[in-house]
C-alpha positions as CSV (number, residue, x, y, z in Angstrom):
1,M,-9.7,51.6,38.8
2,S,-12.9,53.7,39.3
3,S,-13.2,57.0,37.7
4,S,-13.1,58.7,41.3
5,A,-9.9,56.8,42.3
6,Q,-8.3,57.8,39.2
7,K,-9.3,61.6,40.0
8,R,-7.9,61.2,43.4
9,E,-4.6,59.6,42.2
10,S,-4.1,62.2,39.5
11,S,-4.6,65.0,42.0
12,S,-2.1,63.6,44.5
13,A,0.6,62.4,42.3
14,P,1.9,65.2,40.1
15,L,3.5,64.3,36.8
16,R,7.2,64.3,37.3
17,T,10.2,62.9,35.4
18,P,12.1,59.8,36.8
19,D,14.9,62.2,38.4
20,G,12.1,64.0,40.4
21,G,12.3,67.2,38.3
22,P,9.2,69.0,36.9
23,A,7.7,67.3,33.9
24,S,6.8,70.2,32.1
25,R,9.6,70.5,29.6
26,L,9.0,68.3,26.5
27,H,11.9,69.1,24.3
28,S,10.9,66.4,21.7
29,L,7.9,68.4,20.9
30,T,10.3,71.4,20.0
31,G,12.1,69.0,17.6
32,L,8.8,67.7,16.0
33,R,7.9,71.2,15.3
34,W,10.7,71.4,12.8
35,I,9.6,68.3,10.9
36,A,6.1,69.7,10.6
37,A,7.7,73.3,9.4
38,L,9.8,71.2,6.9
39,A,6.7,69.3,5.6
40,V,5.0,72.5,5.0
41,F,7.9,73.8,3.0
42,F,7.8,70.9,0.9
43,S,4.0,71.3,0.2
44,H,4.8,74.8,-1.3
45,V,7.8,73.3,-3.3
46,S,5.1,71.3,-5.0
47,T,3.6,74.6,-6.3
48,L,6.6,76.8,-6.9
49,L,9.4,74.6,-7.7
50,P,7.7,71.1,-8.6
51,L,9.7,68.0,-8.8
52,P,8.6,65.0,-11.0
53,G,6.2,62.6,-9.3
54,T,6.5,64.3,-5.9
55,K,3.3,66.4,-5.8
56,T,0.8,63.9,-4.3
57,V,3.2,63.1,-1.5
58,F,4.4,66.7,-1.0
59,V,0.9,68.2,-0.8
60,L,0.2,65.9,2.4
61,G,2.8,68.4,4.1
62,S,0.3,71.1,4.3
63,S,-1.1,69.1,7.2
64,G,1.7,70.6,9.2
65,V,-0.5,73.6,9.9
66,T,-3.0,71.2,11.4
67,F,-0.1,69.7,13.6
68,F,0.6,73.2,14.8
69,F,-3.0,73.9,15.7
70,V,-3.0,70.6,17.8
71,L,0.4,71.2,19.3
72,S,-0.6,74.8,20.2
73,G,-3.7,73.5,22.2
74,F,-1.5,70.7,23.8
75,V,1.3,73.1,24.9
76,L,-0.6,76.0,26.2
77,T,-3.0,73.5,28.4
78,W,0.1,71.5,29.5
79,T,1.8,74.8,30.7
80,Y,-1.4,76.3,32.2
81,M,-1.4,77.0,35.7
82,A,-4.5,77.8,38.0
83,G,-5.1,81.5,38.7
84,D,-3.2,82.4,35.4
85,R,-4.5,86.2,34.5
86,T,-5.8,86.6,31.2
87,G,-4.1,89.9,30.7
88,P,-0.6,88.6,31.0
89,F,-1.4,85.5,29.1
90,Y,-2.5,87.6,26.1
91,G,0.8,89.6,26.5
92,R,3.0,86.5,26.4
93,R,1.2,85.3,23.3
94,F,1.6,88.9,21.7
95,A,5.2,88.7,22.5
96,R,5.7,85.3,21.1
97,I,4.1,85.7,17.7
98,W,3.7,89.5,16.8
99,P,7.4,90.8,16.2
100,M,8.3,87.9,13.7
101,L,4.7,88.3,12.3
102,A,5.4,91.8,11.4
103,I,8.8,90.8,9.8
104,G,7.0,88.1,7.8
105,V,4.4,90.4,6.5
106,L,6.7,93.4,5.7
107,I,9.5,91.7,3.9
108,P,7.2,90.1,1.2
109,L,5.1,93.4,1.0
110,F,8.1,95.5,0.1
111,L,9.4,92.8,-2.3
112,Q,6.2,92.8,-4.2
113,L,4.9,96.1,-4.2
114,P,7.4,97.2,-7.1
115,D,5.7,94.6,-9.3
116,A,2.2,95.3,-8.6
117,M,-0.2,96.2,-11.3
118,P,-2.0,99.5,-11.4
119,G,-4.5,99.7,-8.6
120,Q,-3.2,96.6,-6.8
121,S,-0.9,98.3,-4.3
122,D,-3.7,99.5,-2.0
123,T,-5.1,95.8,-2.0
124,L,-1.8,94.6,-1.1
125,L,-1.4,97.1,1.6
126,L,-4.8,96.2,3.0
127,M,-4.1,92.6,3.0
128,A,-0.7,93.2,4.8
129,L,-2.8,95.3,7.5
130,S,-5.2,92.6,8.0
131,A,-2.3,90.1,8.7
132,V,-0.5,92.3,11.0
133,L,-3.6,93.0,13.0
134,L,-4.5,89.4,12.8
135,Y,-7.9,89.5,11.3
136,Q,-6.8,88.1,8.0
137,A,-8.5,84.7,8.2
138,W,-11.8,86.5,9.0
139,V,-12.0,88.1,5.4
140,P,-12.5,85.2,2.8
141,S,-10.9,87.1,-0.1
142,Y,-7.8,88.0,2.0
143,I,-6.9,84.5,3.5
144,L,-4.9,83.3,0.5
145,G,-4.7,86.5,-1.5
146,S,-1.9,88.2,0.6
147,T,1.7,88.8,-0.2
148,N,2.5,85.9,2.1
149,P,-0.4,83.3,2.2
150,V,0.8,81.4,5.3
151,T,-0.2,84.3,7.7
152,W,-3.8,83.4,7.5
153,S,-2.9,80.7,10.2
154,L,-1.8,83.3,12.9
155,A,-5.1,85.0,12.6
156,C,-6.6,81.6,13.5
157,E,-4.0,81.3,16.4
158,A,-5.0,84.8,17.7
159,F,-8.7,83.6,18.0
160,F,-7.6,80.5,19.8
161,Y,-5.5,82.5,22.1
162,A,-8.6,84.7,22.7
163,I,-10.8,81.9,24.0
164,F,-8.0,79.9,25.5
165,P,-8.1,81.2,29.2
166,F,-11.8,80.8,29.5
167,V,-11.9,77.3,27.9
168,A,-8.6,75.9,29.9
169,K,-10.1,77.0,33.2
170,Y,-13.0,74.6,32.7
171,T,-11.2,71.8,30.5
172,V,-8.4,70.9,33.1
173,R,-11.1,70.4,35.7
174,R,-13.1,67.6,33.8
175,S,-13.0,64.0,34.4
176,L,-11.2,61.7,31.9
177,R,-14.5,60.2,30.9
178,W,-15.4,63.7,29.9
179,L,-12.4,64.3,28.1
180,G,-12.5,61.2,26.1
181,G,-16.1,62.1,25.1
182,A,-15.0,65.7,24.1
183,A,-12.1,64.3,21.9
184,V,-14.5,62.1,20.0
185,A,-17.1,65.0,19.6
186,L,-14.6,67.4,18.5
187,V,-13.3,64.8,15.7
188,L,-16.9,64.5,14.8
189,V,-17.4,68.3,14.5
190,G,-14.2,68.5,12.2
191,W,-15.9,65.9,9.8
192,G,-19.3,67.6,9.8
193,I,-17.8,70.7,8.9
194,K,-16.3,69.1,5.9
195,L,-19.3,67.1,4.9
196,W,-21.4,70.2,5.3
197,L,-18.9,72.0,2.8
198,W,-18.9,69.1,0.3
199,D,-22.8,69.4,0.4
200,A,-23.0,73.1,0.0
201,Y,-20.0,73.3,-2.6
202,P,-20.0,69.8,-4.4
203,P,-16.4,68.9,-5.2
204,S,-15.5,69.6,-8.9
205,P,-12.5,68.7,-11.0
206,R,-12.1,72.2,-12.4
207,P,-13.6,74.6,-9.7
208,A,-13.5,78.1,-10.8
209,F,-13.2,79.5,-7.3
210,T,-15.5,82.4,-8.0
211,G,-18.2,83.3,-5.4
212,V,-17.3,80.7,-3.1
213,D,-16.0,82.7,-0.4
214,G,-18.1,80.0,2.0
215,L,-15.8,77.4,0.9
216,I,-12.7,79.1,1.6
217,F,-13.8,80.6,4.8
218,G,-15.2,77.2,5.8
219,T,-11.8,75.5,5.3
220,Y,-9.2,78.2,6.4
221,S,-11.3,80.4,9.0
222,P,-10.7,80.3,12.8
223,I,-14.2,78.8,13.2
224,A,-13.3,76.1,10.8
225,R,-10.1,75.2,12.5
226,V,-10.6,75.8,16.2
227,W,-11.7,71.9,16.7
228,E,-8.0,71.0,16.1
229,F,-6.8,73.5,18.7
230,L,-9.5,72.3,21.2
231,L,-8.5,68.6,20.4
232,G,-4.8,69.5,21.5
233,M,-6.2,70.9,24.6
234,V,-8.3,67.9,25.4
235,A,-5.3,65.8,25.0
236,A,-3.0,67.6,27.3
237,A,-5.8,67.7,29.8
238,A,-6.2,64.0,29.7
239,V,-2.5,63.5,30.2
240,R,-2.4,65.9,33.0
241,K,-5.1,63.9,34.6
242,G,-2.9,60.7,34.4
243,W,-4.1,59.3,31.2
244,R,-1.6,57.3,29.3
245,S,-2.1,56.3,25.5
246,P,-1.5,52.7,24.8
247,L,0.5,53.8,21.7
248,G,4.3,54.4,21.7
249,V,6.0,56.7,19.6
250,K,6.5,53.9,17.0
251,S,2.8,52.9,16.9
252,A,1.7,56.3,16.7
253,T,4.0,57.1,13.9
254,A,2.8,54.0,12.1
255,L,-0.7,55.1,12.4
256,L,-0.2,58.5,11.1
257,A,1.8,57.2,8.1
258,A,-1.1,54.7,7.5
259,G,-3.5,57.6,7.4
260,F,-1.3,59.4,4.9
261,F,-0.9,56.2,2.8
262,V,-4.7,55.9,2.8
263,L,-5.0,59.7,1.6
264,W,-2.4,59.0,-1.0
265,L,-4.2,56.1,-2.5
266,L,-7.2,58.2,-2.9
267,R,-5.2,61.0,-4.5
268,A,-7.3,60.7,-7.6
269,E,-10.5,61.4,-5.9
270,T,-12.1,64.8,-6.7
271,W,-12.2,65.9,-3.1
272,R,-8.6,65.4,-2.9
273,Q,-7.7,67.6,-5.9
274,Y,-7.9,71.0,-4.1
275,V,-6.9,72.0,-0.6
276,A,-10.2,73.7,0.0
277,Y,-12.0,70.2,-0.6
278,D,-9.5,67.9,0.9
279,A,-10.2,66.1,4.1
280,L,-6.5,66.1,5.0
281,S,-7.0,67.9,8.4
282,Q,-9.9,65.7,9.3
283,V,-7.8,62.6,8.9
284,S,-4.6,63.9,10.4
285,A,-5.6,65.9,13.4
286,P,-6.6,62.9,15.7
287,L,-3.4,61.1,14.4
288,Y,-1.3,64.0,15.2
289,A,-2.9,64.3,18.7
290,L,-1.9,60.7,19.5
291,L,1.6,61.2,18.0
292,V,1.9,64.4,20.3
293,V,0.7,62.3,23.3
294,A,3.1,59.5,22.6
295,V,6.2,61.9,22.1
296,A,5.2,63.5,25.5
297,Q,4.8,60.5,27.3
298,R,8.2,59.3,26.1
299,D,9.7,62.6,27.4
300,L,8.0,62.2,30.6
301,A,9.4,58.8,31.2
302,G,12.8,60.0,30.6
303,G,13.3,58.1,27.4
304,A,16.1,59.0,24.8
305,S,14.9,60.6,21.6
306,W,16.7,62.3,18.8
307,L,14.0,64.8,18.5
308,K,15.3,66.3,21.8
309,T,19.0,66.6,20.5
310,K,20.4,70.1,20.3
311,P,20.4,70.5,16.4
312,M,16.6,69.4,16.4
313,V,15.6,71.6,19.3
314,A,17.6,74.5,17.8
315,L,15.8,73.9,14.3
316,G,12.5,73.6,16.4
317,E,13.1,77.0,17.9
318,W,13.7,78.7,14.5
319,S,10.7,77.0,13.0
320,Y,8.4,80.0,13.8
321,A,10.4,82.3,11.6
322,F,11.1,79.4,9.0
323,Y,7.3,79.1,8.7
324,L,6.7,82.7,8.2
325,L,9.6,83.4,5.7
326,H,9.9,80.0,3.6
327,F,7.2,80.8,1.1
328,T,8.8,84.3,0.6
329,V,12.0,82.7,-0.1
330,L,10.6,80.1,-2.5
331,F,8.5,82.5,-4.3
332,E,11.3,85.0,-5.0
333,I,13.6,82.2,-6.3
334,S,10.8,80.4,-8.3
335,S,9.6,83.9,-9.8
336,A,13.1,84.4,-11.1
337,V,13.5,80.8,-12.6
338,F,10.0,81.0,-14.1
339,D,9.7,84.7,-14.7
340,R,6.5,85.1,-12.9
341,K,5.5,88.2,-11.1
342,S,2.6,87.1,-8.8
343,I,1.9,84.1,-6.6
344,I,-1.5,83.6,-8.4
345,E,0.3,82.9,-11.8
346,F,1.8,79.8,-10.2
347,Y,-1.6,78.4,-9.2
348,M,-3.3,79.3,-12.4
349,R,-0.6,78.3,-14.7
350,P,1.3,75.4,-12.8
351,A,5.1,75.4,-13.5
352,E,6.6,72.3,-15.2
353,A,8.0,69.8,-12.9
354,S,11.8,69.3,-13.4
355,W,14.5,67.9,-11.4
356,S,16.5,71.0,-12.3
357,N,14.2,72.7,-9.7
358,A,15.7,70.5,-6.8
359,G,19.0,72.5,-6.7
360,W,16.7,75.8,-6.3
361,A,14.6,74.2,-3.8
362,A,17.8,73.1,-1.7
363,L,18.8,76.9,-2.1
364,A,15.7,78.2,-0.8
365,L,15.9,75.7,2.2
366,A,19.5,76.8,2.8
367,V,18.6,80.5,2.6
368,T,15.6,80.1,4.8
369,I,17.4,78.3,7.6
370,V,20.2,80.6,7.8
371,A,18.0,83.7,7.8
372,C,15.8,82.3,10.5
373,A,18.6,81.2,12.6
374,L,19.9,84.8,12.6
375,L,16.6,86.2,13.1
376,Y,15.7,84.0,16.0
377,Q,19.3,84.8,17.8
378,F,19.2,88.6,17.1
379,F,15.5,89.7,16.8
380,E,12.8,87.1,17.6
381,R,14.2,85.9,21.0
382,P,15.4,89.4,22.2
383,S,12.2,91.2,21.3
384,E,10.0,88.3,22.8
385,R,12.0,88.6,26.2
386,W,11.8,92.4,26.2
387,L,8.0,92.3,25.6
388,R,7.3,89.5,28.1
389,A,9.2,91.6,30.9
390,R,6.7,94.3,30.1
391,I,3.3,92.8,29.2
392,G,3.6,89.2,30.0
393,R,4.8,88.7,33.5
394,R,3.4,85.5,35.3
395,A,2.3,85.9,39.0
396,T,3.7,83.4,41.3
397,H,1.2,81.1,42.7
398,A,0.5,77.2,43.1
399,A,0.1,75.1,40.0
400,T,-3.0,73.3,39.1
401,P,-3.0,70.0,40.7
402,G,-1.4,67.5,38.5
403,I,1.5,69.5,37.4
404,Q,4.2,71.1,39.7
405,A,6.5,73.6,38.2
406,T,8.1,76.9,39.3
407,S,7.0,79.9,37.4
408,T,10.3,80.3,35.9
409,E,10.4,76.8,34.6
410,R,6.9,77.3,33.3
411,H,8.1,80.4,31.4
412,R,10.9,78.5,29.8
413,S,8.6,75.6,28.8
414,E,5.9,77.8,27.1
415,S,8.6,79.7,25.2
416,S,10.4,76.7,24.0
417,S,7.8,74.3,23.3
418,A,5.2,76.8,21.9
419,S,3.6,75.5,18.8
420,M,4.0,77.3,15.4
421,E,1.9,80.4,16.3
């Protein structure tokens, strides 16, 4: 089939489920969010409550953030509607991320201020302010130095949201050939950033991490990570155009596992020793994009999936709060176990790995899940609905060709399937 014929077909045949309903609600992606959030949890267990022989596997879980960036671009593009106004879009994004972000910043701040060293309180307050105002990832010394290190990714998401309305309007109108070329180019950009950093800051087995703000910024900043978000956007736009990946869920999962296995085999390489050097995102982002597309295709086809069972969807809905609070719970428990008062101590003087830490890690997991379930039910969801009703209302208009769904259905999809913002 020619490119022009494919374009005409995708415009005249909206994507719909077998029962004829709108195809916009991809519940399996919500369940997938929980797995990614849990992977990030275990990556921090490897530092705060280490278990023997698990570190080189658990650290791969930090790529869960890469998954969230890719998924964010995919979901926002999947639910994008022609004529969406920029102001209400920003309002919906603010309603989605900010209330829980404030909780995720203030709780660890109040817990850690009493133990702050003389003169450190002002710095902690400034870092907390940068997180709440969503500019943390633009200040290299603030990225990982705050009371809740995971909040840097929200500043990245804020930048992605800022550019999304303008990029989406252009992307969803491109041809499949253009989108395929863009996907390849974005992956090359990701590798280009990493190769440039390796040249500018040669990997060292014992880096001092002094005066290397460029390395940190080049790894965690919105500029360094935006290609992952854009890759998710391109993948969603291609599926909206009618593209179908030849990989099923099992094949995409196997390919992702193979990528992780190769990284595990290379675990002794200098460039794998520290996150700032690691090419984990460069390897995992395209594989995550293929997995997201495969899972979305299965939902579109009406296939059964354990990812969209009620327990998994519930956990996925709690995963944003889980992501924001898990490090705080882990740190508070581990600081009591090891009698350490600051996060930096765990990185400068690694804790001894022991299976006795497994019970503490399980306690941290249980406490975080319960807390997040309660927060989602009584704070996160009510506050998001309240804010959306006031600053995020979506105008009723025709959908972009290729997807048909009512405004209400779109609202539900964007809310339930949003990435880990």
